[in-house]
C-alpha positions as CSV (number, residue, x, y, z in Angstrom):
1,M,116.3,-17.6,-38.6
2,S,113.8,-17.3,-41.4
3,R,114.1,-21.0,-42.1
4,V,113.5,-21.8,-38.4
5,R,110.4,-19.6,-38.5
6,G,109.2,-21.3,-41.6
7,L,109.6,-24.7,-40.0
8,I,107.7,-23.5,-36.9
9,A,104.9,-22.1,-39.0
10,A,104.6,-25.3,-41.0
11,A,104.5,-27.4,-37.8
12,A,101.9,-25.1,-36.3
13,A,99.7,-25.2,-39.4
14,G,100.0,-29.0,-39.6
15,A,99.1,-29.2,-35.9
16,A,96.0,-27.0,-36.5
17,A,94.9,-29.1,-39.4
18,A,95.4,-32.4,-37.5
19,G,93.7,-31.1,-34.4
20,A,90.8,-29.7,-36.3
21,A,90.3,-33.0,-38.1
22,R,90.3,-35.0,-34.9
23,L,88.0,-32.6,-33.0
24,T,85.6,-32.5,-35.9
25,Y,85.6,-36.3,-36.2
26,A,84.9,-36.7,-32.5
27,A,82.1,-34.1,-32.5
28,L,80.5,-35.6,-35.6
29,N,80.6,-39.1,-34.1
30,Q,78.9,-37.7,-31.0
31,R,76.0,-36.2,-33.0
32,P,76.1,-37.4,-36.6
33,P,73.9,-35.1,-38.8
34,G,70.9,-37.2,-39.7
35,G,71.8,-40.0,-37.4
36,T,74.5,-42.7,-37.4
37,K,72.8,-44.8,-40.0
38,T,73.0,-42.0,-42.5
39,W,76.8,-42.1,-42.5
40,S,77.2,-45.9,-42.1
41,R,78.4,-48.1,-44.9
42,T,80.1,-51.5,-45.3
43,N,83.6,-51.8,-46.8
44,H,85.1,-54.3,-49.2
45,R,85.3,-57.0,-46.4
46,G,81.8,-56.3,-45.1
47,E,83.1,-54.4,-42.1
48,P,80.9,-51.4,-40.9
49,V,82.6,-48.1,-41.4
50,T,81.5,-44.5,-41.1
51,L,81.8,-41.8,-43.8
52,L,82.3,-39.1,-41.1
53,E,86.1,-39.2,-41.7
54,G,85.4,-37.3,-44.9
55,P,83.9,-34.1,-43.5
56,A,86.4,-34.2,-40.7
57,V,89.4,-34.3,-43.1
58,A,87.9,-31.5,-45.2
59,A,87.4,-29.3,-42.1
60,G,90.9,-30.0,-40.9
61,A,92.4,-29.2,-44.3
62,I,90.6,-25.9,-44.5
63,A,91.5,-25.0,-40.9
64,G,95.2,-25.7,-41.6
65,V,95.3,-23.6,-44.7
66,L,93.6,-20.7,-43.0
67,A,96.1,-21.1,-40.1
68,Q,98.9,-20.6,-42.7
69,V,97.6,-17.2,-43.5
70,G,97.6,-16.2,-39.8
71,L,101.1,-17.5,-39.5
72,G,102.2,-15.6,-42.6
73,S,103.3,-18.8,-44.5
74,R,100.7,-18.6,-47.2
75,S,99.2,-15.7,-49.1
76,A,95.5,-14.9,-48.6
77,R,94.9,-15.5,-52.3
78,S,96.5,-19.0,-52.3
79,A,94.7,-19.9,-49.1
80,A,91.3,-18.8,-50.5
81,A,91.9,-20.9,-53.6
82,M,92.7,-24.0,-51.5
83,A,89.9,-23.5,-49.1
84,A,87.4,-23.0,-51.9
85,A,88.6,-26.1,-53.6
86,A,88.4,-28.3,-50.5
87,A,85.0,-26.9,-49.4
88,G,83.3,-27.1,-52.8
89,A,84.6,-30.6,-53.5
90,A,83.6,-31.8,-50.0
91,A,80.1,-30.4,-50.4
92,F,79.5,-32.1,-53.8
93,G,81.2,-35.2,-52.6
94,A,79.0,-35.4,-49.5
95,Y,75.9,-34.9,-51.7
96,D,76.9,-37.9,-53.8
97,D,77.8,-39.9,-50.6
98,L,74.4,-39.4,-49.1
99,A,72.1,-39.2,-52.1
100,G,73.8,-41.4,-54.6
101,S,72.9,-45.0,-55.3
102,G,76.1,-46.1,-57.0
103,G,74.1,-47.6,-59.9
104,R,76.1,-45.6,-62.5
105,R,79.9,-45.5,-62.5
106,G,82.6,-44.0,-64.5
107,F,82.4,-41.0,-66.8
108,R,80.8,-43.2,-69.4
109,G,78.2,-44.4,-67.0
110,H,77.1,-40.9,-65.9
111,L,77.3,-39.3,-69.3
112,G,75.5,-42.2,-70.8
113,A,72.7,-41.7,-68.3
114,L,72.6,-38.0,-69.1
115,R,72.2,-38.8,-72.8
116,H,69.0,-40.7,-71.8
117,G,67.7,-37.8,-69.8
118,E,68.8,-39.2,-66.4
119,V,70.7,-36.8,-64.2
120,T,72.6,-38.9,-61.6
121,T,74.1,-37.6,-58.4
122,G,77.5,-38.4,-59.9
123,T,76.7,-36.1,-62.9
124,V,75.8,-33.3,-60.4
125,K,79.0,-33.9,-58.5
126,L,81.1,-33.9,-61.7
127,G,79.6,-30.6,-62.8
128,G,79.9,-29.1,-59.3
129,I,83.5,-30.0,-58.9
130,G,84.2,-28.6,-62.4
131,V,82.7,-25.3,-61.3
132,T,84.6,-25.6,-58.0
133,G,87.9,-26.0,-60.0
134,I,87.2,-22.9,-62.0
135,A,86.3,-20.8,-58.9
136,S,89.4,-22.0,-57.1
137,A,91.6,-21.2,-60.1
138,A,90.1,-17.8,-60.5
139,L,90.9,-17.0,-56.9
140,A,94.5,-18.2,-57.4
141,G,94.8,-15.8,-60.3
142,G,97.2,-15.8,-63.2
143,S,96.8,-15.7,-67.0
144,P,93.8,-17.3,-68.7
145,A,96.0,-20.3,-69.5
146,D,97.0,-20.6,-65.9
147,V,93.3,-20.5,-64.8
148,V,92.5,-23.3,-67.2
149,I,95.4,-25.5,-66.1
150,N,94.7,-24.9,-62.4
151,A,91.0,-25.6,-62.8
152,G,92.0,-28.9,-64.4
153,L,94.3,-29.7,-61.5
154,V,91.6,-29.1,-58.9
155,A,88.8,-31.0,-60.6
156,G,91.2,-33.7,-61.9
157,G,92.9,-34.1,-58.5
158,A,89.5,-34.4,-56.8
159,N,88.3,-37.1,-59.1
160,L,91.5,-39.1,-59.3
161,L,92.0,-39.4,-55.6
162,N,88.5,-40.7,-55.3
163,L,89.3,-43.5,-57.7
164,F,91.8,-44.9,-55.1
165,D,89.4,-44.8,-52.1
166,L,88.5,-48.4,-52.5
167,R,90.7,-50.0,-49.8
168,P,91.6,-48.9,-46.2
169,G,94.2,-46.1,-46.3
170,R,94.9,-46.3,-50.0
171,A,93.7,-42.8,-50.9
172,I,95.6,-41.2,-48.1
173,K,98.8,-43.0,-49.1
174,V,98.3,-41.8,-52.7
175,A,97.8,-38.3,-51.4
176,L,101.0,-38.5,-49.4
177,A,102.9,-39.7,-52.5
178,S,101.3,-37.0,-54.6
179,G,102.2,-34.4,-52.0
180,T,105.9,-35.0,-52.6
181,L,105.4,-33.8,-56.2
182,I,103.9,-30.5,-55.2
183,A,105.8,-29.9,-51.9
184,A,107.8,-27.1,-53.6
185,S,104.7,-25.0,-53.4
186,G,104.9,-25.0,-49.6
187,P,103.7,-27.1,-46.6
188,L,100.4,-28.9,-47.2
189,P,98.2,-28.9,-44.1
190,P,95.5,-31.1,-45.9
191,L,98.0,-34.0,-45.6
192,A,98.3,-33.4,-41.9
193,A,94.5,-33.5,-41.6
194,A,94.4,-36.8,-43.5
195,L,97.3,-38.3,-41.5
196,A,95.4,-37.5,-38.2
197,L,92.6,-39.9,-39.3
198,L,94.7,-42.5,-41.1
199,P,94.5,-44.9,-38.1
200,E,90.7,-44.8,-38.3
201,D,90.9,-45.5,-42.1
202,L,93.5,-48.3,-41.8
203,G,91.6,-49.8,-38.8
204,E,88.5,-50.1,-41.0
205,R,86.4,-47.9,-38.7
206,A,86.0,-45.0,-41.1
207,M,86.7,-44.0,-44.7
208,L,87.1,-40.8,-46.7
209,G,84.1,-41.4,-49.0
210,D,83.5,-39.0,-51.9
211,C,83.4,-36.1,-49.5
212,G,86.9,-36.6,-48.0
213,A,88.6,-38.0,-51.1
214,N,87.3,-35.3,-53.4
215,A,88.2,-32.5,-50.8
216,L,91.7,-33.8,-50.3
217,G,92.4,-34.3,-54.0
218,A,91.0,-30.8,-54.8
219,A,93.1,-29.1,-52.1
220,L,96.2,-30.8,-53.4
221,G,95.3,-29.7,-56.9
222,A,94.9,-26.1,-55.8
223,A,98.2,-26.3,-53.9
224,A,99.9,-27.2,-57.2
225,A,99.1,-23.7,-58.5
226,G,102.3,-22.6,-56.9
227,L,104.4,-24.8,-59.2
228,P,106.0,-23.6,-62.5
229,R,103.6,-23.9,-65.5
230,S,105.7,-26.7,-67.1
231,A,105.4,-28.8,-64.0
232,R,101.6,-28.1,-63.7
233,I,101.1,-29.2,-67.3
234,A,103.0,-32.4,-66.7
235,L,101.0,-33.1,-63.6
236,L,97.7,-32.4,-65.3
237,A,98.8,-34.8,-68.2
238,G,99.5,-37.5,-65.6
239,I,96.1,-37.0,-63.9
240,T,94.3,-37.1,-67.2
241,G,96.2,-40.2,-68.3
242,L,95.4,-42.1,-65.1
243,T,91.8,-41.0,-65.2
244,A,91.4,-42.2,-68.7
245,A,93.1,-45.5,-67.8
246,S,90.7,-46.1,-65.0
247,E,87.9,-46.4,-67.5
248,K,89.6,-49.6,-68.9
249,V,91.8,-50.8,-66.1
250,S,91.1,-51.8,-62.4
251,F,93.7,-50.0,-60.2
252,T,93.0,-52.6,-57.5
253,K,94.0,-55.5,-59.8
254,V,97.1,-53.7,-60.9
255,I,98.1,-53.0,-57.3
256,E,97.4,-56.6,-56.3
257,R,99.5,-58.0,-59.2
258,T,102.5,-55.7,-58.4
259,P,104.5,-56.9,-55.3
260,A,105.9,-53.5,-54.4
261,L,102.5,-51.7,-54.8
262,R,100.7,-54.5,-53.0
263,W,103.1,-54.2,-50.1
264,L,102.6,-50.5,-49.8
265,D,98.8,-50.9,-50.1
266,M,98.7,-53.5,-47.3
267,L,101.1,-51.5,-45.1
268,G,99.2,-50.8,-41.8
269,R,96.1,-52.8,-42.9
270,S,94.5,-55.8,-41.4
271,P,95.8,-59.0,-43.2
272,G,92.3,-60.4,-43.5
273,P,90.5,-61.5,-46.6
274,T,90.9,-59.1,-49.5
275,Q,87.4,-59.6,-50.9
276,F,83.9,-59.7,-49.6
277,T,81.3,-61.4,-51.7
278,G,78.3,-61.7,-49.3
279,A,75.4,-59.3,-48.8
280,G,74.5,-59.9,-45.2
281,T,73.7,-56.2,-44.3
282,T,71.2,-53.5,-45.0
283,L,73.8,-50.8,-45.2
284,R,74.8,-49.5,-48.6
285,S,78.2,-50.7,-49.9
286,A,81.2,-48.4,-49.5
287,E,82.6,-49.5,-52.9
288,H,81.4,-46.2,-54.1
289,A,83.9,-44.4,-56.4
290,D,81.0,-43.1,-58.5
291,L,83.3,-41.7,-61.2
292,A,85.2,-45.0,-61.5
293,P,84.2,-48.2,-63.1
294,P,83.5,-51.3,-61.0
295,E,86.7,-52.5,-59.5
296,E,85.9,-56.2,-59.2
């Protein structure tokens, strides 16, 4: 009977997350803060997309996690850690989405600018998500070592998922794959929130942007706090390794050269041209990934 109750609670939390994401997305599209143009970008094929998917996914993720507390399937401490991770990462990601120019990319780009006295929006986001990771880890509790590891998972997860938000649906697919690694910590409503808006992403009508990708990655990182320490250390090592590799290697090129990965990447996407080289629009490009190097 307890297993049945657990499944019902998981389904209810997932439904709450998905419903909140869809409702928030619809409401934001009706009255976009600052106007439609503020959130409009062009994607890699020159198609117009909106960044409103990001705030909607973040809101859905938080709603789903809080629903778990009400349903008794997640502790208040764990929920607070996940909600703080998603909210903080979403806020700093949205700041970079709306105020950033994309002129500096990658850790080297932002830190290089800082050495010359230039504080980029990416640097602010980097520092803000670092603080968010510490706050989330402190809420989750544990020994000092656990707090350090968990903070790294939140901040690292936020940044890493953002590196994949360069093609329709890619970041959400990576989040789903990552979720299987941390599913032992319990149901993950943030994934339900992302899945609810996956059709918008794959249909090239919307994208996560820094706000959504950072929030989703941070929430998954916070969820990993429920794993054994050895598993968390291994996960953090993997995140660190991939992040370091992104400074030298284009994930897009690796995916396109690997048949299985390319098939997964194209699953559900339009089979149109894979690159857009024209300018032809006054909207800022959605090839953002401000903490990643140029992909093309």
